[in-house]
C-alpha positions as CSV (number, residue, x, y, z in Angstrom):
1,M,-24.0,-56.5,4.1
2,Q,-23.8,-54.7,7.4
3,K,-20.0,-54.5,7.0
4,N,-20.3,-53.0,3.5
5,L,-22.9,-50.4,4.8
6,A,-20.6,-49.4,7.6
7,T,-17.7,-49.0,5.3
8,A,-19.7,-46.9,2.9
9,F,-21.0,-44.7,5.7
10,A,-17.4,-44.2,7.0
11,L,-16.2,-43.1,3.6
12,L,-19.2,-40.7,3.3
13,L,-18.2,-39.1,6.6
14,L,-14.6,-38.7,5.5
15,A,-15.7,-37.1,2.2
16,A,-18.2,-34.8,3.8
17,P,-15.8,-32.1,5.0
18,N,-14.3,-31.8,1.5
19,A,-17.7,-31.6,0.0
20,F,-18.8,-28.9,2.3
21,A,-15.6,-26.9,1.7
22,Q,-16.2,-27.1,-2.0
23,D,-19.7,-25.6,-1.5
24,K,-18.1,-22.5,0.0
25,P,-17.4,-19.7,-2.5
26,T,-13.7,-18.6,-2.8
27,L,-13.0,-14.9,-2.9
28,T,-9.6,-14.3,-4.5
29,I,-7.7,-11.1,-3.8
30,Y,-4.6,-10.0,-5.6
31,T,-2.4,-7.8,-3.4
32,Y,1.2,-7.0,-2.6
33,D,3.6,-9.2,-0.7
34,A,3.8,-7.2,2.5
35,F,0.0,-7.1,2.9
36,A,-0.3,-10.9,2.4
37,A,2.7,-11.7,4.6
38,D,2.4,-13.6,7.9
39,W,3.0,-10.3,9.8
40,G,0.7,-8.2,7.4
41,P,-3.0,-7.5,7.7
42,A,-4.1,-10.5,5.5
43,P,-4.1,-13.3,8.0
44,S,-6.2,-11.5,10.6
45,L,-8.6,-10.1,8.0
46,K,-8.9,-13.6,6.6
47,D,-9.8,-15.2,10.0
48,R,-12.3,-12.5,10.9
49,F,-14.1,-12.3,7.5
50,E,-14.3,-16.1,7.1
51,D,-16.0,-16.3,10.5
52,Q,-18.9,-14.3,9.1
53,C,-19.0,-15.0,5.3
54,N,-19.2,-18.8,5.0
55,C,-16.5,-18.5,2.3
56,I,-12.9,-19.0,1.7
57,L,-10.7,-15.9,1.4
58,N,-7.7,-16.4,-0.8
59,F,-4.9,-13.8,-0.9
60,V,-2.5,-14.0,-3.8
61,A,0.7,-12.0,-3.4
62,A,2.5,-10.1,-6.1
63,D,5.9,-8.4,-5.6
64,S,4.1,-5.0,-5.5
65,S,0.7,-3.5,-6.1
66,I,1.9,-2.5,-9.6
67,G,2.7,-6.1,-10.1
68,A,-0.8,-7.1,-9.0
69,L,-2.3,-4.7,-11.5
70,R,-0.1,-5.9,-14.3
71,K,-1.1,-9.5,-13.5
72,V,-4.8,-8.9,-14.0
73,Q,-4.0,-6.8,-17.1
74,L,-2.2,-9.9,-18.6
75,E,-4.9,-12.3,-17.5
76,G,-7.8,-10.1,-18.6
77,D,-11.3,-11.7,-18.3
78,T,-9.6,-15.1,-17.5
79,T,-8.2,-13.8,-14.2
80,K,-9.1,-15.7,-11.1
81,A,-9.0,-12.5,-9.0
82,D,-12.2,-11.0,-7.7
83,I,-10.5,-8.0,-6.1
84,V,-7.2,-6.1,-6.5
85,L,-6.2,-4.6,-3.2
86,G,-3.3,-2.2,-2.6
87,L,-3.4,0.1,-5.6
88,D,-3.0,3.7,-4.6
89,T,-4.0,7.1,-5.8
90,S,-1.1,7.2,-8.2
91,L,-2.5,4.1,-10.0
92,V,-6.3,4.4,-9.8
93,G,-6.6,6.5,-13.0
94,E,-4.5,3.9,-15.0
95,A,-6.5,1.1,-13.4
96,R,-9.8,2.7,-14.2
97,A,-8.7,3.2,-17.8
98,T,-8.2,-0.6,-18.3
99,G,-12.0,-1.1,-18.1
100,L,-11.3,-4.2,-15.8
101,F,-12.9,-2.7,-12.7
102,A,-16.6,-2.5,-11.7
103,P,-18.3,0.2,-9.7
104,H,-18.6,-0.8,-6.0
105,E,-21.7,-0.7,-3.8
106,V,-19.9,0.2,-0.6
107,D,-21.1,3.1,1.6
108,T,-17.9,5.2,2.2
109,S,-19.6,8.2,3.7
110,A,-18.3,7.6,7.2
111,L,-14.6,7.5,6.1
112,T,-12.2,10.3,7.1
113,L,-9.6,10.9,4.4
114,P,-7.1,13.6,3.4
115,N,-8.7,15.8,0.8
116,D,-12.0,13.8,1.4
117,W,-10.9,11.5,-1.4
118,R,-13.8,9.4,-2.9
119,S,-14.3,7.1,-5.9
120,S,-17.2,5.1,-7.3
121,D,-14.8,2.4,-8.5
122,F,-12.3,2.0,-5.6
123,V,-12.7,1.8,-1.9
124,P,-10.0,3.4,0.2
125,F,-8.8,1.4,3.2
126,D,-5.8,3.1,4.6
127,Y,-3.4,6.1,4.0
128,G,-0.1,7.5,5.0
129,Y,2.4,10.2,4.3
130,L,5.8,9.9,2.5
131,A,8.8,10.9,4.5
132,M,12.6,10.6,4.6
133,I,13.6,8.3,7.4
134,Y,16.9,8.7,9.2
135,N,18.8,7.2,12.2
136,K,19.0,9.8,15.0
137,E,22.2,8.2,16.4
138,L,24.0,8.7,13.1
139,M,22.4,12.0,12.0
140,A,21.9,14.7,14.6
141,E,20.5,17.4,12.3
142,P,18.5,16.0,9.3
143,P,17.6,18.1,6.3
144,T,14.2,19.7,6.6
145,S,13.6,20.2,2.9
146,F,14.6,18.7,-0.5
147,Q,16.6,21.8,-1.2
148,Q,18.6,21.4,2.0
149,L,19.0,17.6,1.3
150,A,20.4,18.4,-2.2
151,G,22.4,21.4,-1.2
152,G,26.0,21.7,-2.4
153,D,27.5,21.2,1.0
154,S,25.4,18.0,1.7
155,N,27.1,14.6,1.4
156,I,23.9,12.8,2.4
157,K,23.4,9.4,0.7
158,I,19.8,8.3,0.1
159,I,17.9,5.3,-1.3
160,F,14.7,5.5,-3.3
161,P,12.5,2.7,-4.7
162,D,12.1,2.8,-8.5
163,P,8.9,4.5,-9.6
164,R,8.4,2.0,-12.4
165,S,8.0,-0.9,-10.0
166,S,7.1,0.7,-6.7
167,T,4.1,2.9,-5.7
168,T,6.3,4.4,-3.0
169,G,8.8,5.4,-5.6
170,M,6.0,6.8,-7.8
171,G,4.9,8.7,-4.7
172,L,8.3,10.4,-4.6
173,V,7.9,11.6,-8.2
174,L,4.6,13.1,-7.2
175,W,5.9,14.5,-4.0
176,I,8.7,16.4,-5.9
177,K,6.2,17.5,-8.6
178,A,3.6,18.7,-6.0
179,A,6.3,20.6,-4.0
180,Y,8.2,22.2,-7.0
181,R,5.6,22.1,-9.8
182,G,7.3,23.5,-12.9
183,D,10.7,23.5,-11.2
184,A,10.8,19.8,-10.6
185,N,13.0,19.3,-13.7
186,E,15.6,21.5,-11.9
187,A,15.2,19.8,-8.5
188,W,15.9,16.3,-9.8
189,P,19.5,16.9,-11.1
190,E,20.4,18.3,-7.7
191,I,18.9,15.4,-5.8
192,A,20.1,12.6,-8.1
193,P,23.8,12.7,-7.1
194,H,22.8,11.8,-3.6
195,V,20.9,8.6,-4.6
196,I,23.1,5.6,-4.3
197,T,20.6,3.2,-5.9
198,L,17.0,2.8,-7.1
199,T,15.6,-0.4,-5.8
200,K,12.8,-2.6,-7.2
201,S,10.7,-2.3,-4.1
202,W,10.2,-0.3,-0.9
203,S,11.2,-3.3,1.2
204,D,14.5,-3.6,-0.7
205,A,15.3,0.1,-0.1
206,Y,14.3,-0.1,3.6
207,T,16.5,-3.2,4.2
208,L,19.5,-1.5,2.7
209,F,18.9,1.5,5.0
210,L,18.6,-0.6,8.1
211,N,21.9,-2.2,7.1
212,E,23.4,1.4,7.1
213,E,24.0,1.4,3.4
214,A,22.6,5.0,3.3
215,D,21.8,7.9,5.5
216,M,18.2,8.3,4.6
217,V,15.5,6.2,2.9
218,L,12.1,7.1,1.4
219,S,9.4,5.6,3.5
220,Y,6.5,6.8,5.6
221,T,6.0,9.1,8.7
222,T,4.6,6.0,10.5
223,S,7.7,3.8,9.9
224,P,9.3,4.9,13.2
225,A,6.1,3.7,15.0
226,F,6.9,0.2,13.8
227,H,10.4,0.3,15.3
228,A,9.1,1.8,18.6
229,I,6.1,-0.5,19.1
230,V,7.4,-3.8,17.8
231,E,11.1,-3.5,18.5
232,A,11.2,-0.9,21.4
233,E,13.7,0.9,19.2
234,Y,13.5,4.7,19.2
235,K,16.5,5.8,17.1
236,Y,14.5,6.1,13.8
237,A,12.6,9.3,12.9
238,A,10.9,11.0,10.0
239,A,12.5,14.3,8.9
240,P,9.8,17.0,8.7
241,F,10.0,18.7,5.3
242,R,8.8,22.3,5.0
243,E,7.5,21.6,1.5
244,G,5.0,19.3,3.0
245,H,4.6,15.5,2.8
246,Y,2.9,13.6,0.0
247,T,-0.3,11.6,0.7
248,Q,-0.6,8.0,-0.3
249,I,-4.1,6.5,-0.1
250,E,-4.4,2.8,-0.7
251,V,-7.6,1.3,-2.3
252,A,-9.2,-1.9,-3.4
253,G,-11.3,-2.5,-6.5
254,I,-13.7,-5.3,-7.7
255,L,-13.0,-6.8,-11.2
256,N,-15.8,-6.8,-13.8
257,S,-15.0,-10.4,-14.5
258,S,-15.7,-11.5,-10.9
259,P,-18.5,-14.1,-10.5
260,N,-18.7,-13.1,-6.8
261,K,-19.5,-9.4,-6.9
262,Q,-21.9,-9.5,-3.9
263,L,-19.3,-11.3,-1.8
264,A,-16.6,-8.9,-3.0
265,N,-18.7,-5.9,-2.0
266,D,-19.3,-7.6,1.4
267,F,-15.6,-7.9,1.9
268,L,-14.9,-4.3,1.0
269,T,-17.6,-3.2,3.4
270,F,-15.9,-5.4,6.1
271,L,-12.5,-3.9,5.1
272,I,-13.6,-0.4,6.2
273,S,-15.5,-1.6,9.3
274,A,-14.1,-0.8,12.8
275,E,-13.3,-4.5,13.2
276,A,-11.0,-4.5,10.2
277,Q,-9.7,-1.0,10.5
278,E,-8.3,-1.6,14.0
279,I,-6.0,-4.2,12.4
280,I,-4.4,-1.8,9.9
281,P,-2.1,0.5,12.1
282,T,0.1,-2.2,13.6
283,T,0.1,-4.6,10.6
284,N,0.3,-2.4,7.6
285,W,1.7,0.6,9.5
286,M,-0.6,3.1,7.9
287,Y,-3.5,5.2,9.2
288,P,-7.1,3.7,9.3
289,V,-9.7,5.5,7.1
290,L,-12.3,5.1,9.9
291,D,-12.2,7.1,13.1
292,V,-11.1,4.2,15.4
293,P,-8.8,4.5,18.4
294,L,-5.1,4.2,17.5
295,P,-3.0,1.6,19.3
296,E,-0.9,2.8,22.3
297,G,2.3,4.5,21.0
298,F,1.0,4.9,17.4
299,S,-0.3,8.4,17.9
300,D,3.0,9.5,19.5
301,F,4.2,10.1,15.9
302,A,2.4,13.3,14.7
303,K,0.9,13.7,11.3
304,P,2.5,16.3,9.1
305,Q,0.9,19.8,9.2
306,K,1.2,20.3,5.5
307,V,0.1,17.5,3.2
308,L,0.2,17.3,-0.6
309,L,-1.9,15.3,-3.1
310,I,-2.3,15.6,-6.9
311,D,-5.6,14.6,-8.4
312,D,-6.0,11.2,-10.2
313,E,-6.7,12.7,-13.6
314,T,-3.5,14.8,-13.6
315,V,-1.4,11.9,-12.4
316,T,-2.7,9.6,-15.1
317,K,-2.1,12.1,-17.8
318,N,1.4,13.0,-16.8
319,S,2.9,10.2,-14.8
320,A,5.0,8.7,-17.7
321,A,6.5,12.1,-18.5
322,W,7.2,12.8,-14.9
323,I,9.0,9.5,-14.4
324,A,11.0,10.1,-17.6
325,E,11.9,13.6,-16.2
326,M,13.2,11.9,-13.0
327,L,15.1,9.1,-14.7
328,A,16.8,11.5,-17.1
329,S,18.7,12.9,-14.1
330,F,20.2,9.5,-13.4
331,E,21.7,9.0,-16.8
């Protein structure tokens, strides 16, 4: 009898950790692959939030934030996601129109954002500025405007992500539209001959550029900070464009179907805390939305003096037509 009791007690102890783990709620977050990568913000955010939430944080990576949105659209109310993280201001109008997202309960009053962007449905967690990146060792005098880049004497070859599958690529469409307004349909035919390919993602485009397949690539003003801080490599720079630089603000939203709305709101509150925001600059290579000290070397790369941003409603209403306008120049 004593032997049987001892065996039963041992089995109970072995099963206990699994039982306790199952008692913890799981918060599932759909995001893009770079955010969830080992070198992205997700691992550090997961460790820090789980220390305080008594929960399990589960990041599910799609190939892009557009892919994450499409995934929850396909899954509808059956989705396992509680949060979609990584949408940007080019997508929030479309995302809001799906009816899949719930209002958040997060206090965002302390955030510092370009154009003081706010939303009752989405919480901003970082931002950056689009830029054309070049190698200073291979290009001594970069173009300082789209007009100069596309000039008749220019033989510059560039790579863009496709706006249909990349928010960075969509940002370029908005950048051209914000800079040229009604003349964007004239700008694209001049730019298109310099584009050697439209890639599926930003990472595909940037990899080709690093392999010297093109002279310039669409990325962010903060991209050279990555090379300087991580690689001690200072040959990459962002060309300052006199038209200004387009703003990309990344956001996260809670799904209506989530059974963990309070926990989801707790995570979004954590995401914009100083503890989480200090992780963003050197993992996602974007600017934090809270006024926290930037890592050494990050602030060496100045923000552009002129920044551009088109309001969500205008983007949602016109994005399909503007993409078509761009693609027509590549036919």
